[in-house]
Backbone as JSON, one array per atom type, in Angstrom:
{
  "sequence": "MRLRFVPTEGTLEYMRVLHDHILAHGLPMALYSHKHSIFRVNAHGRGERLAP",
  "N": [[-176.84, 62.75, 256.62], [-179.84, 64.26, 255.68], [-183.29, 65.21, 255.93], [-185.85, 67.2, 254.79], [-189.01, 68.55, 254.64], [-190.49, 70.61, 252.3], [-192.46, 73.16, 250.66], [-191.74, 73.58, 247.94], [-189.25, 72.23, 245.87], [-185.97, 73.42, 245.68], [-182.99, 75.37, 244.94], [-182.25, 77.04, 247.09], [-183.34, 75.71, 249.3], [-181.84, 73.35, 249.25], [-179.36, 74.45, 249.86], [-179.81, 75.34, 252.46], [-180.15, 72.89, 253.82], [-177.6, 71.82, 253.38], [-176.07, 73.69, 254.8], [-176.97, 73.2, 257.46], [-176.05, 70.57, 257.71], [-173.26, 70.92, 257.51], [-172.78, 72.44, 259.81], [-173.39, 70.52, 261.74], [-171.68, 68.34, 261.15], [-169.3, 69.16, 259.98], [-167.2, 70.18, 257.17], [-167.82, 68.55, 254.05], [-165.83, 66.2, 252.13], [-166.27, 66.19, 249.42], [-168.75, 67.29, 247.04], [-171.54, 66.2, 245.25], [-173.86, 66.58, 242.65], [-176.93, 65.82, 241.01], [-178.11, 66.32, 237.64], [-180.37, 67.97, 237.88], [-182.95, 70.27, 237.02], [-183.15, 72.42, 238.8], [-180.62, 73.18, 239.45], [-179.56, 74.58, 237.39], [-180.01, 77.0, 234.74], [-182.66, 76.78, 232.6], [-182.64, 77.53, 229.43], [-184.39, 77.33, 227.02], [-184.41, 77.15, 223.51], [-182.72, 79.29, 223.05], [-180.14, 78.44, 223.15], [-178.48, 78.85, 225.27], [-176.56, 78.18, 228.18], [-176.07, 78.34, 231.52], [-174.81, 77.05, 233.63], [-172.69, 74.24, 234.27]],
  "CA": [[-178.01, 62.72, 255.78], [-180.93, 65.07, 256.22], [-184.55, 65.23, 255.21], [-186.67, 68.36, 255.15], [-190.17, 68.71, 253.77], [-190.72, 72.0, 251.93], [-193.49, 73.24, 249.62], [-191.16, 73.51, 246.6], [-187.83, 71.88, 245.8], [-185.22, 74.51, 245.07], [-181.59, 75.51, 245.32], [-182.14, 77.63, 248.42], [-183.61, 74.67, 250.29], [-180.66, 72.49, 249.26], [-178.29, 75.17, 250.57], [-180.14, 75.32, 253.89], [-179.84, 71.55, 254.32], [-176.14, 71.71, 253.39], [-175.61, 74.52, 255.92], [-177.22, 72.45, 258.69], [-175.16, 69.42, 257.72], [-171.9, 71.41, 257.8], [-172.73, 72.81, 261.23], [-173.45, 69.32, 262.56], [-170.68, 67.32, 260.85], [-168.12, 69.72, 259.34], [-167.21, 70.24, 255.71], [-167.62, 67.29, 253.34], [-164.66, 66.15, 251.25], [-166.73, 66.46, 248.05], [-170.18, 67.41, 246.83], [-171.98, 65.78, 243.93], [-175.28, 66.83, 242.4], [-177.43, 65.32, 239.73], [-178.32, 67.44, 236.71], [-181.75, 68.42, 238.01], [-183.09, 71.62, 236.46], [-183.03, 73.48, 239.8], [-179.21, 73.55, 239.57], [-179.13, 75.3, 236.19], [-181.06, 77.78, 234.08], [-183.12, 76.16, 231.36], [-182.9, 78.58, 228.44], [-184.8, 76.62, 225.81], [-184.57, 77.91, 222.28], [-181.7, 80.32, 222.88], [-178.84, 77.82, 223.11], [-177.67, 79.31, 226.41], [-176.48, 77.33, 229.36], [-175.3, 79.15, 232.45], [-174.08, 76.22, 234.59], [-172.41, 72.91, 233.71]],
  "C": [[-179.11, 63.52, 256.48], [-182.16, 64.93, 255.33], [-185.33, 66.42, 255.7], [-187.8, 68.46, 254.14], [-190.42, 70.2, 253.56], [-191.77, 72.03, 250.82], [-192.95, 73.05, 248.21], [-189.68, 73.18, 246.68], [-187.09, 73.02, 245.11], [-183.81, 74.59, 245.61], [-181.44, 76.05, 246.72], [-182.38, 76.58, 249.51], [-182.44, 73.68, 250.37], [-179.52, 73.16, 250.04], [-178.55, 75.21, 252.07], [-179.82, 73.97, 254.51], [-178.32, 71.37, 254.39], [-175.56, 72.51, 254.55], [-175.79, 73.78, 257.25], [-176.29, 71.26, 258.82], [-173.73, 69.83, 258.08], [-171.78, 71.79, 259.27], [-172.68, 71.57, 262.13], [-172.24, 68.4, 262.37], [-169.38, 67.86, 260.25], [-168.24, 69.67, 257.82], [-167.04, 68.86, 255.08], [-166.37, 67.35, 252.46], [-165.04, 66.5, 249.82], [-168.24, 66.59, 248.04], [-170.5, 66.99, 245.41], [-173.46, 66.1, 243.79], [-175.68, 66.18, 241.09], [-177.75, 66.53, 238.86], [-179.79, 67.87, 236.7], [-181.84, 69.88, 237.57], [-182.99, 72.72, 237.51], [-181.59, 73.95, 239.96], [-178.7, 74.31, 238.36], [-180.31, 76.08, 235.64], [-181.4, 77.07, 232.78], [-183.51, 77.24, 230.38], [-183.22, 77.92, 227.11], [-184.92, 77.57, 224.63], [-183.52, 78.97, 222.06], [-180.29, 79.73, 222.84], [-177.92, 78.23, 224.24], [-177.68, 78.28, 227.51], [-175.55, 78.02, 230.33], [-174.49, 78.32, 233.45], [-173.83, 74.86, 233.97], [-173.3, 71.85, 234.29]]
}
C-alpha cells in the first residue's frame, strides 16, 4: 500500500505509485480499479466510450 500527495489525481500518478509498488514488492497477481473518470474518456453526448 502506498500514499502519495499530488496536486491533481490522475492516471499518470496512479502509474507512478504502481511502478514504485512493483519495484518494492514485485508484480501483483491482479489489479482492480474502480470506474473513476480518470480511467476512461468521458465523451458526453457522442455515445463514445474508449475504455471499459
